[in-house]
C-alpha positions as CSV (number, residue, x, y, z in Angstrom):
1,X,-14.2,21.0,-10.3
2,X,-10.7,22.6,-9.6
3,X,-8.1,21.9,-7.5
4,X,-7.5,23.0,-4.3
5,X,-4.3,25.4,-3.9
6,X,-1.2,23.8,-3.9
7,X,2.5,24.9,-4.2
8,X,4.7,23.6,-7.4
9,X,8.2,22.6,-7.6
10,X,9.7,21.2,-10.4
11,X,13.5,20.2,-9.6
12,X,16.0,20.2,-12.1
13,X,17.5,16.4,-10.8
14,X,16.9,13.5,-8.4
15,X,19.1,15.5,-5.9
16,X,16.9,18.5,-5.9
17,X,13.8,16.3,-5.8
18,X,14.9,14.6,-2.7
19,X,16.0,17.4,-0.9
20,X,12.8,19.0,-1.3
21,X,11.0,15.7,-0.3
22,X,13.1,15.4,2.9
23,X,12.9,19.2,4.0
24,X,9.5,20.3,3.2
25,X,6.5,19.7,5.5
26,X,3.0,18.8,4.4
27,X,1.6,16.5,1.6
28,X,3.7,16.3,-0.9
29,X,2.8,14.3,-4.3
30,X,5.2,13.6,-6.7
31,X,3.8,14.4,-10.6
32,X,4.9,11.3,-12.8
33,X,2.5,11.8,-15.6
34,X,-0.4,13.3,-13.8
35,X,-3.0,11.0,-15.9
36,X,-4.7,9.5,-12.6
37,X,-3.5,12.2,-10.4
38,X,-4.5,15.9,-11.8
39,X,-8.2,14.2,-12.1
40,X,-8.2,13.1,-8.5
41,X,-7.2,16.5,-7.5
42,X,-10.0,18.2,-9.9
43,X,-12.5,16.2,-7.9
44,X,-10.9,17.0,-4.6
45,X,-10.5,13.4,-4.0
46,X,-6.8,14.0,-3.6
47,X,-5.7,17.5,-2.1
48,X,-1.8,17.5,-1.9
49,X,-0.1,20.8,-0.5
50,X,2.6,20.1,-2.9
51,X,3.1,19.0,-6.3
52,X,6.7,17.7,-6.9
53,X,6.9,17.9,-10.9
54,X,9.4,15.1,-12.3
55,X,9.6,15.6,-15.8
56,X,13.1,17.2,-15.6
57,X,14.9,14.1,-13.7
58,X,16.8,12.3,-16.2
59,X,17.9,10.1,-14.2
60,X,14.7,8.4,-13.5
61,X,14.2,7.8,-17.4
62,X,15.0,5.1,-19.5
63,X,15.4,1.5,-19.9
64,X,18.7,-1.0,-19.5
65,X,19.2,-4.6,-19.5
66,X,21.7,-6.5,-17.5
67,X,22.2,-10.4,-16.2
68,X,19.7,-10.0,-13.6
69,X,16.9,-8.5,-15.8
70,X,15.6,-4.9,-17.0
71,X,15.7,-2.1,-15.2
72,X,13.1,0.6,-16.0
73,X,13.0,4.0,-14.9
74,X,9.9,5.0,-13.0
75,X,9.4,8.2,-15.6
76,X,9.6,5.7,-18.6
77,X,6.4,6.4,-20.0
78,X,3.9,3.7,-21.9
79,X,4.4,4.6,-25.1
80,X,8.4,4.3,-25.0
81,X,8.0,1.2,-23.4
82,X,6.0,-0.2,-26.3
83,X,8.5,1.1,-28.9
84,X,11.4,-0.7,-26.6
85,X,12.3,-3.8,-28.1
86,X,14.0,-4.6,-24.6
87,X,10.6,-4.3,-22.8
88,X,8.8,-6.5,-25.6
89,X,11.5,-9.0,-25.9
90,X,12.3,-8.8,-21.7
91,X,9.1,-8.3,-20.6
92,X,6.6,-9.9,-22.9
93,X,3.8,-9.6,-20.3
94,X,4.2,-5.6,-20.2
95,X,3.9,-5.6,-24.2
96,X,1.1,-8.0,-24.1
97,X,-1.0,-5.7,-21.8
98,X,0.0,-2.0,-23.0
99,X,-2.5,-2.0,-25.5
100,X,-5.2,-2.5,-22.8
101,X,-4.0,0.3,-20.6
102,X,-6.3,3.2,-21.2
103,X,-6.1,5.5,-24.2
104,X,-3.4,6.4,-26.7
105,X,-3.2,9.8,-25.6
106,X,-2.5,8.9,-21.5
107,X,-0.1,6.4,-22.6
108,X,1.7,9.1,-24.3
109,X,1.9,10.7,-21.1
110,X,1.3,8.3,-18.2
111,X,4.7,6.7,-16.7
112,X,5.0,3.1,-15.2
113,X,6.4,4.3,-12.0
114,X,3.3,6.8,-11.3
115,X,0.8,3.6,-11.8
116,X,3.1,1.6,-9.2
117,X,3.3,4.5,-6.7
118,X,-0.7,5.5,-7.2
119,X,-1.4,1.6,-6.9
120,X,-4.8,1.6,-7.9
121,X,-6.5,-1.7,-7.5
122,X,-8.3,-1.2,-11.3
123,X,-4.8,-0.6,-12.8
124,X,-3.1,-3.1,-15.0
125,X,0.6,-2.5,-13.9
126,X,0.4,-3.5,-10.0
127,X,-0.6,-6.9,-11.1
128,X,1.7,-7.4,-13.9
129,X,4.6,-6.6,-11.9
130,X,3.3,-9.4,-9.4
131,X,2.8,-11.7,-11.8
132,X,6.7,-11.1,-13.1
133,X,7.8,-10.9,-9.8
134,X,9.5,-7.6,-10.2
135,X,10.8,-5.5,-7.4
136,X,10.4,-1.5,-7.1
137,X,13.7,0.3,-6.2
138,X,13.3,3.3,-4.0
139,X,15.3,6.2,-3.2
140,X,15.9,9.1,-0.4
141,X,18.4,10.8,0.9
142,X,19.2,8.1,3.4
143,X,19.9,5.5,0.5
144,X,18.0,3.0,-2.1
145,X,16.2,0.4,-1.2
146,X,14.5,-2.8,-3.1
147,X,11.0,-4.0,-2.2
148,X,9.6,-7.0,-4.2
149,X,6.1,-6.6,-5.6
150,X,4.3,-9.1,-3.5
151,X,5.7,-6.6,-0.3
152,X,5.0,-3.1,-2.2
153,X,1.1,-3.1,-2.6
154,X,-0.4,-2.7,1.4
155,X,-4.1,-1.2,0.5
156,X,-6.0,1.1,-1.5
157,X,-3.8,3.8,-2.8
158,X,-1.4,2.5,-0.3
159,X,2.3,1.1,-0.8
160,X,5.3,0.7,1.2
161,X,6.8,3.7,-0.1
162,X,7.8,6.1,2.9
163,X,6.7,10.0,2.2
164,X,10.8,10.8,1.9
165,X,11.2,8.0,-1.0
166,X,10.5,8.1,-4.8
167,X,9.9,5.1,-7.1
168,X,13.3,5.4,-9.1
169,X,12.8,1.9,-11.1
170,X,11.3,-1.3,-11.8
171,X,13.3,-4.2,-11.8
172,X,12.2,-7.3,-14.0
173,X,14.2,-10.6,-13.3
174,X,15.7,-12.1,-16.4
175,X,13.9,-15.3,-16.5
176,X,10.4,-12.8,-17.0
177,X,11.6,-13.1,-20.8
178,X,11.6,-16.6,-21.1
179,X,8.3,-17.5,-19.3
180,X,4.8,-18.1,-21.2
181,X,2.5,-15.3,-19.9
182,X,-1.2,-14.6,-20.1
183,X,-3.7,-11.5,-19.8
184,X,-7.0,-10.8,-20.1
185,X,-9.4,-7.9,-18.9
186,X,-13.2,-7.3,-19.3
187,X,-13.8,-3.6,-19.2
188,X,-17.3,-1.4,-20.0
189,X,-14.8,0.1,-23.0
190,X,-11.9,-0.8,-24.0
191,X,-9.1,1.3,-22.4
192,X,-11.6,1.7,-19.1
193,X,-10.5,0.6,-15.9
194,X,-11.0,-3.4,-15.6
195,X,-14.3,-4.7,-14.2
196,X,-11.6,-7.6,-13.8
197,X,-8.6,-8.9,-14.8
198,X,-5.7,-11.2,-14.6
199,X,-2.2,-11.3,-15.7
200,X,0.0,-14.4,-15.2
201,X,2.9,-16.0,-16.1
202,X,4.4,-19.7,-16.1
203,X,7.3,-22.1,-16.9
204,X,7.4,-24.7,-19.4
205,X,6.8,-24.9,-23.1
206,X,3.7,-24.0,-25.1
207,X,1.4,-27.1,-24.6
208,X,3.2,-28.4,-21.6
209,X,2.1,-28.0,-17.8
210,X,2.5,-25.0,-16.3
211,X,6.0,-24.8,-14.0
212,X,5.8,-22.2,-11.5
213,X,2.9,-20.1,-12.4
214,X,2.1,-16.6,-10.7
215,X,-1.4,-15.4,-10.9
216,X,-2.5,-11.8,-10.4
217,X,-5.9,-10.2,-10.8
218,X,-6.8,-6.8,-10.4
219,X,-10.5,-5.0,-10.0
220,X,-11.4,-7.5,-7.7
221,X,-10.1,-6.0,-4.4
222,X,-8.4,-3.1,-2.8
223,X,-5.3,-3.9,-4.6
224,X,-3.8,-6.4,-7.0
225,X,-3.9,-9.7,-5.0
226,X,-2.1,-13.3,-5.7
227,X,-4.3,-15.9,-6.4
228,X,-2.2,-18.3,-4.8
229,X,-5.0,-21.1,-4.3
230,X,-5.0,-21.0,-8.4
231,X,-1.4,-21.3,-8.6
232,X,-1.3,-24.4,-6.5
233,X,-4.0,-25.9,-8.5
234,X,-2.5,-25.4,-12.0
235,X,1.2,-26.1,-10.8
236,X,2.5,-28.5,-12.8
237,X,-0.7,-28.9,-14.5
238,X,-2.4,-28.5,-17.9
239,X,-5.0,-25.9,-17.5
240,X,-7.9,-27.9,-18.2
241,X,-10.7,-30.3,-16.9
242,X,-10.5,-30.7,-13.2
243,X,-7.4,-28.7,-12.9
244,X,-9.0,-25.6,-14.2
245,X,-12.0,-26.4,-12.8
246,X,-10.2,-26.4,-9.3
247,X,-8.2,-23.3,-10.0
248,X,-11.6,-21.3,-10.9
249,X,-13.2,-22.3,-7.7
250,X,-10.4,-21.5,-5.3
251,X,-10.8,-17.8,-6.7
252,X,-14.0,-17.5,-3.8
253,X,-10.9,-17.4,-1.4
254,X,-9.3,-14.2,-2.8
255,X,-11.0,-10.5,-1.3
256,X,-13.2,-9.6,-3.8
257,X,-14.9,-6.0,-2.9
258,X,-18.0,-4.8,-5.3
259,X,-17.8,-1.7,-6.5
260,X,-19.8,0.5,-9.0
261,X,-19.8,-1.8,-11.7
262,X,-21.0,-4.7,-10.2
263,X,-21.4,-6.5,-6.4
264,X,-19.1,-9.5,-5.2
265,X,-20.6,-12.2,-6.8
266,X,-20.5,-10.8,-9.9
267,X,-16.9,-10.0,-9.9
268,X,-16.0,-13.4,-8.4
269,X,-17.6,-14.9,-11.7
270,X,-16.0,-12.6,-13.8
271,X,-12.5,-13.6,-12.5
272,X,-13.3,-17.4,-13.6
273,X,-13.8,-15.9,-16.8
274,X,-10.9,-14.0,-17.6
275,X,-8.8,-16.5,-15.6
276,X,-9.9,-19.2,-18.4
277,X,-9.5,-16.6,-21.3
278,X,-6.1,-15.7,-20.1
279,X,-5.1,-19.2,-19.7
280,X,-6.2,-20.4,-23.5
281,X,-4.3,-17.4,-24.9
282,X,-1.2,-18.5,-23.5
């Protein structure tokens, strides 16, 4: 199939992009990498009236480190994240998960901001941000605001981003570099969207009880979701025996949806599998 007709604009800078978002009417879709948006348009799942191509907006690219942690520009591509020591050292969970995100050709073009703004429930990046307590920086002509990942993902392809805003950057807290990390996903083929996956971080040294764990699942619901029951079961405990069993049992409280891959009861079983395996790898 082919996409419905649309207008196309490619601003040279951030100011130009925001001016278009503010002035133009209709459904404007920012184009950050296009690896998800373009197929959705070709299948006419998405039918924007205009594509706003951000490829030339240099202000949205790059990674910087500061006392509060990392700031990752929204137009930074996955392949650039994988090669940047600031990311692999400052956000080791991202480094652990990147090889599982789609395929190499897609990682060459896909961007972190594009994935975050789309909020696909089976994508890895929203769950990674939840597990790291990351924040999303939004920008418009009215100014900038920062939204916690816990408050950003609202539903199926729904986020807290307003129509006149762009995702400008992702902020990773400084303590993300010091926390233990775990990640595991089950997919029909490596690189496909996950049937079920989990990302988690926790304080404490290897072999010690988990301190303040944050556990986020993807591929189960209409969005990436925190497993607060499992976090409570594992807090200040070793992930083994009755404690691990209680954490797995708590997953039944998650809002799990069936899909083309599996019904809800199978998804729940897979959630327990990926949690056990991610914890075993920490």
